[in-house]
C-alpha positions, 0 to 999 in steps of 0.5 A: 358729634364724635370728640376724641378725649385730647380735644375734650381735655384742650377745651378747658385750656386758658385763652389768656395764658401767658405760658403759651406762645402765640402760636400754641394759643392759635393752634389750641383755639383752631383745634378746639373750634374746628373740631367743635364747628368745622372748617367753613364756619369758623373765620380768622376773626373769630380765631384770633379773637378767641386766642387773643393775637393779633391778625398779623401773628396769625400771618406771620406764623401760618401765612393763610387759614388753610395753613393754620387748619393743616398745622392744626390738624398735624398738631392734634394728630401728634398729640392724639397719637401720643395719647393712644400710646400712653394708654395701656395695652389691652390683654390679647386673647387669642380664640381659635375657631373650633374645627368641626371635625370630631 
């Protein structure tokens, strides 16, 4: 299983954190579970239970599971791109192929 660094860091987040909004908890939980188990394996009831929110909160925030999955992917990709831009740039080394002519 390929796990990106950002998802690994998120796995330690607290589901019951009062600092996170219910929407953020849903996004973080969905991102972690979908990465680990896949879209078909994770049901709405499990998502809301692990995020610590009510079913109505999911529907008010996202409408349905498909919209939550799309928002989770967008959330993940935005965070991942930010992580990528924060990484130090590798030293560029240009090596030209040597000519076979002498």
